[in-house]
N, C-alpha and C positions, 0 to 999 in steps of 0.2 A: 678928625673931630666930628662928633655926631651932629647930624642936622637937628635943628631945633634947640640946641644947647644954648645957655645964656650967653656964651661967647660968640655964637654964630650971628653975624650981622644980617644975614638974609632970612633968618627964621622969623615967622610972624610972631608978634607979641602974644603971650599967653595971658588969658584973663582968669584970674583966680575965682573959684566958685565960692560965692558968698552965701551966707545964711538966708538972705532974701531970695536968691535964685532957687535954692532948694525948697524953700517954703512955697515959692510960686509954682514949681513943678508939681509938688505934692497937691497943691490946691487944684491945679488943672486936671490931674489924674482923678482926684476925688470927684471933681465936677463931671468928668466924662463917665465915671462909674455911676454917679447919681443920675445922670441923664439916661443911661442905657439899662440900668438894673431892672426897671419896670418891663422893658421889652424882653430881657432875658427871662425874667420870672414868668411872663405871659407865655413865652415859647416853651419853657420847661413845664409849666402847668398843662398846657395843651398836649404836649407829648405824653406826660404822665396820665392825663385823662384818656387819651387814645389807647395807651397800653392797658389801662385798667378796664376800660369798656371792652376791648378785644379779648382780654383774658376771661372776664366774666361771661361774655357771650360764648366763648369757646367752651367753658365749663358747662353752661346751661345746655348748649346743643349736644354735647357729649352725654350728659345725663339724660336728656330726652331720648336720644338714640338707644342708650342702655335700657331705659324703661320700656321702650318699644320692643326691643329684643326679648326682654324678660316676659312681656305679655305674649309674644309669639310662642315662646317656649311653654308658657302655662296653657295656652290654647291647644298646643300639640299634646301635652300630657293629659288634658281633659278628655280627648277622644281616644287615647291609647287604651286598648283592651276592648273597645266597642266594635260594632260592625262597621261603622264608618272609619274607625282607625285602622281596621284591617285592610281597607282599600287604599289608605294613604301610606305615606312613608312613616317609619317609626320615629319616636320622640328623639332618640339620640341623633339620628340623621338630620332632623329638623333643627336641633340645637346647634350642630356643627355648621349647617347652612346659615342659620341666623347669626352665628358668631362671625362667620366670614363676611356676610353682608354688613354687619355692624362695624367690623374693622375697616372695611373699604369706605363706608360712609363717614366714620369718624375721621379718617385720614383726609378725605376730601374736604370735610367741613373745617378742619384745622388749617389746611393749606389755604383755603379761600379767606378765612377770617384773619389769620396772621399775615397773609400776603397783602390784603387790603389795608391792614393797620400799618404795615411797613411803608406802603406807598403814601399813606396819609402823613406819616412822620416825615418822610422826605419832602412832602409838600409844605409842611410847617417850617422846615429848615430852609425854605426858599430855593430848593434845588429844582432845576428845570427837569420835569419828567418827560417832556416831549421826545428828546433824543433817546432816553432810556426805553420808553414805550415803543418808539419806532424800531429800535434795534431788537427789542424783544419780539415785536411782530414779525420782522423779517426772519429772525432766527426760528420763530415758531412755524412760519410757512415752510422754511427750508427743512426743518426737522419733520414736519408733516408730510412733505413729499418724499423725503428719504426713508422715513419709517412708517409709511402708511400701512404696510402689512402688520407691523407691530401694533399700531393703534387699532386696526381691525380685529386682530386677535384678542387684544385686551378688552375692547368693548363687547365682543362676542362672549368672552369668558364671564364678564360681569353680568350680562343678561342671562346666560345659562345658569349662573348661580342664583340670580334673583327669581327666575321662573322655575327653578328646581327641575330642570329637564332630566338630569341624571345625577348620581352620586357614587361614592366609592362602594364597590361591591355589586353594582348593577351590571347586567349583561345588556349591551347596546349594539346596535348596528349603525355606525356612523357614515356609511357609504364608502369612504376610502378604506376603512378597516372596521373590524368587528371583534368583540371579545368582552372580557370583564374589566370594568373600570378599576384601575389601581390607584390613580391619583388624579385629582381635578385641580388644575391651576388656572390662573387668569389668562395665561397665554397658551399653554399646552395641556392636552389631556392624554394621560398615559393609559394604554389598554394592554391587557394580556390576552393573546390569541389562544385558539384551541390547542395549538401545538406548543404552547409555552412561550412563544415569542412576545416581545414587548414592542408595542406600536406607540410612537410619539406623534400625535395628531394635533396640528395647530387648530385652535378654535375657529379661526377665520376660514379654514378650509372645510369645515363641517356645514353642509348645506341642508341636510335633513338627518334626523335622529330617530331610530326605532328602539324604544326602551322595552326590553323583555322582562324587566323585574318590577315594574310598577303595576299596581292594581291587581289583576289576576290573569291567569293563562288558561288556555283551552286545550284539553287532550282529546283528540279525535282518532277513532279506530274504525276501520272498515272491515267488516266480517263478510267474506265471500263464500257462499254455500251454493249447493246445486239447486237448480230451479224447481226440482221435485220435492224439496223439503217443506215440511209444514211450518208456516211462519209463526204460528202460535207457540209451537214447541221451541223454535229458535229463540223467540222473545223470552220465553220462560227460562231457558238455559242461560241466556245473557244476563237476565235480571238476577238470577240466583248467584252468578259469579260476581256481579257488581255489589250485591248486598253483603256477601261474605267479605269482599275487599274493603268495604266501607267500615267494617267492624274491627279490622285488624290494624295493628300498629306497624309502621307509622303512617299508613295510608289514610287513616281517619283524620289526621291533621293536614295532610296534603290535599285531600279532597275537600273543596269548599262548597260542594253542592252534590246532589244525587247524580248518579250516572244515568243518563237518559238514552233510551233507544229512539232515535229520531225517525226511523223508518227506512224504507227502501230508497237507496241512493241511485242504483242502476239495476235494470232488468235486461239481461242478455239472453242469447239462445242457450248457452251452456252454463250460465251462472247468474246469481243475483247478489247484489252488494247491499249490506245493511250498515247504516252509519250509527256509531255509538259515540256520544260526546259527554264530557264532564268538565266542570270548572275547577281549576286546581290553584294551588299556591304558585306565585310567580317563580319562574325558573324551574319548576318541578314537573312540567307537562310531559317531557320526554320519558322520565322514569315512570310516571303514572301510565303512559301509553304502553310501555313494555310489560308492566305488571298486569295491566288489564288484558292485553293479548294473551298472556300466559294463562290467566285464569279462565278466560272465555274459551280457549282451546281445550283446556281440561274439562270444562263443563259440557262443551259440545261432544267431546269423546265419550263422556259418561252417559250422555243422552242418546248416543248412537247416531249423531248427526255428522255427516261427512262434509268437510270443507273442500273446496276446489283445490286440486293439486295433491290430495291425499292418496291413500292406497286404493286401487280399483275395487269396485264392488264385485263380489262373487255372483256368478250366474245362478238364478234360482232353479232352472230346468236345463242343465247342460245336455243337449242331444247332439251327438256327433253326426256329421254329415258322412253317409256311407260312400259317397262318390269322391270324398277327399283323398282316400287311399288308393284310388284306381287311377293308373296312368293313362294318358291319352293313347289311342291306337296308333301304331306306326305303319306306314305304307310299305315298309320292308318285310312285314310279316306275310304279305300276299305274294307268292312267287310269280303270278301273272301280271303284277302291276308294273308299269313302265320303270319305276324306281328299282325294282328287283331285277328286271331284265337288263337294265343299264349297268348294274353291278355284277352281272354274271360273267365268268371268265370266258375269254375268246378261245375257241377250239384250236389245237395246233395245226399248222399247215394251211390255214385259211388265209387267203390274200385279201388285204383290205383295198387293193387297187382294182379297178375295173378296166 
């Protein structure tokens, strides 16, 4: 027999639910809702206000950053094609750099704004943020110690992009490796060496950078001639070669200034060195030097000027020495000399003992 049945004498008596009890329960629930609905409405409005303000602020900040990037791009396009623009990086590279900077700044701004809004919402819900912040602080310290190299690489990459220290296509010397920049990242810079190898260089490991592709380069050529040559004739021959080179393609574009004869760099007993210099397009100095040496050599040969290390000059008055073909006298030619007597044969029967 089931417990609690009407025939079970040990079961507690059941009280039937009356209409008055149901009305009383509904009245209590309605009163509780009436007492707390204002609090719920206030909390909901505060959360909604926080979300709206954070969203509007995020949109305004992102638009401001976008306008700043567009202004940077317009300023780069304004100087493109001018003398100042030739010394700076091109507009496309500036656009790529500004886009990368804008992407980083927009991400950081969104993270800060939305993260702050989330903490404010948790505070409105009466959630204790002290344990959460303490745990986040401990985790941040642990991650900072464990990934300090990663943080260093990231910060170095951000500042390299902000300062435009180098870009894709530049030839740089990063200390640990050198070559042409293939890819620039926030953590790693990828270089292609002279032999085609790929170097992955961490941004935090780069202590100094030598950019060979920004601004302009210098082509320097040393012309070594004999000390007896006329300096005016040498200067005229070098100037003629430089002027002809400045008029030919593609050297007229690679030369960013006139070829200058700086003067005597060294004066030695058997030679003198004349320094020639020219301002060139970045990364084209080596080719300009080779072409300039080629043309200077041909111009000097046409002018009859010999460089050190060339063919020997012929003698103007070759007078042979008559004593050069005469052999030195020999002591054996004199039969009375001690050398001849020592080589004379010994007569037969003569005893050498005494």
